[in-house]
C-alpha positions as CSV (number, residue, x, y, z in Angstrom):
1,M,64.6,113.5,-58.7
2,L,64.5,115.5,-56.3
3,V,65.2,113.5,-52.7
4,F,65.6,115.8,-49.8
5,G,66.9,118.8,-51.2
6,V,69.4,116.8,-53.8
7,D,69.6,116.1,-57.1
8,I,69.3,112.8,-57.5
9,P,69.3,111.0,-61.7
10,L,65.9,108.3,-61.8
11,V,69.3,106.0,-63.3
12,E,70.8,105.5,-60.4
13,I,67.4,104.8,-58.0
14,I,66.8,102.2,-60.2
15,F,70.2,100.7,-60.6
16,A,70.9,101.1,-56.9
17,F,67.4,98.8,-55.9
18,G,68.6,96.9,-58.9
19,I,71.4,95.5,-57.1
20,I,69.0,95.7,-53.7
21,I,66.9,93.2,-55.5
22,F,69.7,91.4,-56.8
23,V,71.5,90.4,-54.0
24,L,68.5,89.5,-51.5
25,L,67.5,87.5,-54.7
26,V,70.8,85.6,-54.4
27,E,69.9,85.0,-50.8
28,S,67.0,84.2,-51.0
29,L,67.7,81.6,-53.4
30,I,71.1,80.2,-50.9
31,L,68.8,79.5,-47.6
32,V,66.3,77.4,-49.5
33,S,68.4,75.6,-50.9
34,L,69.9,75.2,-47.4
35,Q,66.2,74.2,-45.8
36,I,66.7,71.9,-48.5
37,R,69.7,69.9,-48.1
38,Q,68.7,69.9,-44.4
39,N,65.0,68.1,-45.3
40,T,66.1,66.0,-46.5
41,K,68.8,65.1,-44.1
42,L,66.6,65.1,-41.1
43,K,64.3,62.8,-43.1
44,K,66.7,60.1,-43.3
45,L,67.4,60.5,-39.7
46,A,64.0,59.7,-39.2
47,E,64.6,56.6,-41.5
48,L,68.1,55.7,-39.5
49,I,65.8,56.1,-35.9
50,E,63.2,54.3,-37.0
51,K,64.9,50.8,-38.2
52,M,66.6,51.5,-34.4
53,S,63.6,51.9,-32.8
54,G,62.7,48.6,-34.8
55,T,65.9,46.3,-34.1
56,L,65.5,47.2,-30.8
57,L,62.2,46.0,-30.2
58,E,63.1,43.1,-32.1
59,I,65.9,42.2,-29.7
60,K,63.9,42.5,-26.9
61,R,61.4,40.6,-28.5
62,A,63.4,38.0,-28.5
63,E,65.4,38.7,-24.8
64,I,61.8,37.9,-23.6
65,D,61.1,34.6,-25.6
66,E,64.9,33.5,-24.0
67,L,64.3,34.7,-20.8
68,D,60.3,32.6,-21.0
69,K,61.9,29.5,-22.2
70,L,64.8,29.9,-19.0
71,R,61.8,30.0,-16.4
72,R,59.9,26.4,-17.6
73,K,62.7,24.4,-18.3
């Protein structure tokens, strides 16, 4: 096969493209696995933040109840 006036065998071109495609495939698999890990970490973080906000809300309610009891006395 002639490329820019140079004779390059077709097998070598297919082999080079195969190597490039393999490298891109491995890179994409690594990126997808990292993205999945990050997604699970974000879900856990969201659950923890939700628990923390619920706990803070309960504490505030308890404080308000105690202040109301003190006012009544």
